C-alpha positions as CSV (number, residue, x, y, z in Angstrom):
1,T,79.2,69.1,101.6
2,R,80.7,66.3,104.2
3,E,80.3,63.7,101.1
4,E,82.3,66.0,98.5
5,I,85.1,66.6,101.5
6,L,85.0,63.0,102.2
7,E,85.0,62.4,98.1
8,L,88.2,64.9,98.1
9,F,89.9,62.6,100.9
10,R,89.5,59.2,98.7
11,K,90.4,60.7,96.0
12,S,93.7,61.9,97.2
13,D,94.1,58.5,99.3
14,R,96.5,56.4,97.1
15,N,97.4,53.5,98.9
16,D,93.6,53.4,100.6
17,D,94.8,53.0,104.2
18,D,92.4,55.9,105.1
19,Q,95.8,57.6,106.0
20,L,97.5,60.0,104.2
21,T,101.1,60.8,103.7
22,L,102.3,64.1,103.8
23,D,102.0,64.8,99.7
24,E,98.7,63.3,99.9
25,F,97.6,65.5,102.8
26,K,99.5,68.5,100.7
27,N,97.3,67.4,97.3
28,F,93.9,67.0,99.5
29,M,94.4,70.5,100.9
30,D,95.3,72.0,97.7
31,A,92.1,70.3,95.9
32,L,90.0,71.3,99.4
33,C,91.4,75.3,99.0
34,E,90.6,75.4,95.3
35,D,86.6,74.0,96.0
36,A,86.5,77.0,98.5
37,S,87.9,79.2,96.1
38,D,85.4,78.4,93.8
39,G,82.9,78.5,96.4
40,L,84.3,82.3,97.0
41,M,84.0,83.2,93.7
42,M,80.2,82.3,92.9
43,N,79.3,84.0,96.1
44,L,80.4,87.3,95.0
45,T,79.5,86.7,91.7
46,R,75.8,85.6,93.0
47,T,75.9,88.7,95.5
48,F,77.5,91.3,93.1
49,A,75.7,90.3,89.6
50,I,73.0,88.0,89.7
51,V,70.8,89.7,92.8
52,P,71.2,92.9,91.3
53,A,69.9,92.0,88.1
54,V,67.3,89.7,89.0
55,A,66.2,92.4,91.3
56,A,66.5,94.7,88.6
57,A,64.1,92.4,86.2
58,V,61.7,91.9,89.1
59,A,61.4,96.0,89.4
60,R,60.9,96.2,85.4
61,L,57.7,93.3,86.0
62,V,56.2,95.1,88.9
63,K,56.3,98.5,87.0
64,S,55.0,96.9,83.8
65,R,52.4,94.6,85.4
66,A,51.3,96.0,88.8
67,K,52.1,99.9,88.2
68,R,49.8,100.3,91.3
69,V,52.0,98.2,93.8
70,D,55.1,99.7,92.5
71,E,53.1,103.5,92.9
72,E,52.5,102.5,96.5
73,L,56.2,101.3,97.6
74,S,57.5,104.1,95.8
75,K,55.5,106.3,98.5
76,H,57.9,105.2,101.1
77,K,61.5,106.2,100.5
78,G,64.0,103.0,99.9
79,L,61.3,100.7,100.4
80,A,60.9,99.4,96.2
81,P,64.5,98.8,96.2
82,G,64.7,96.9,99.5
83,V,61.5,94.4,98.5
84,Y,63.0,93.9,94.9
85,A,66.2,93.2,96.4
86,G,64.8,90.9,98.7
87,V,62.4,89.0,96.6
88,A,65.5,88.6,93.9
89,G,67.6,87.3,96.8
90,F,64.9,84.5,97.5
91,L,64.3,83.9,94.0
92,V,68.1,83.2,93.5
93,G,68.4,81.3,97.0
94,K,65.7,78.9,95.2
95,M,67.4,78.4,92.2
96,P,69.5,74.9,91.7
97,A,73.3,75.0,92.8
98,P,75.7,76.2,91.9
99,I,74.1,79.7,91.3
100,G,71.4,79.1,94.2
101,N,71.1,77.3,97.5
102,G,69.0,74.7,95.9
103,E,69.2,71.0,95.5
104,R,71.9,70.4,92.9
105,R,70.4,68.7,89.5
106,Y,73.5,67.2,88.6
């Protein structure tokens, strides 16, 4: 967020003059790139590990608790996995950061 970038800037500005020297700028960019890399890794983890795991859990829950719903979804080829993945994406998105897009709680 903007506040996080400004905080990185303030940490990099050693003499508090709101201008960065070349060394301060390099440190700022290193910190900014590290933060961006962490965000990318979290997005990849969310997309390829967390959402599929939640989708599998949603599918198991629907199959055990709402069998008729699963039967209706299964009549249409490919609809059930799409619905389960959509529900999982929604649920993961509502989780607090850094896993989801929800509000940070720390």
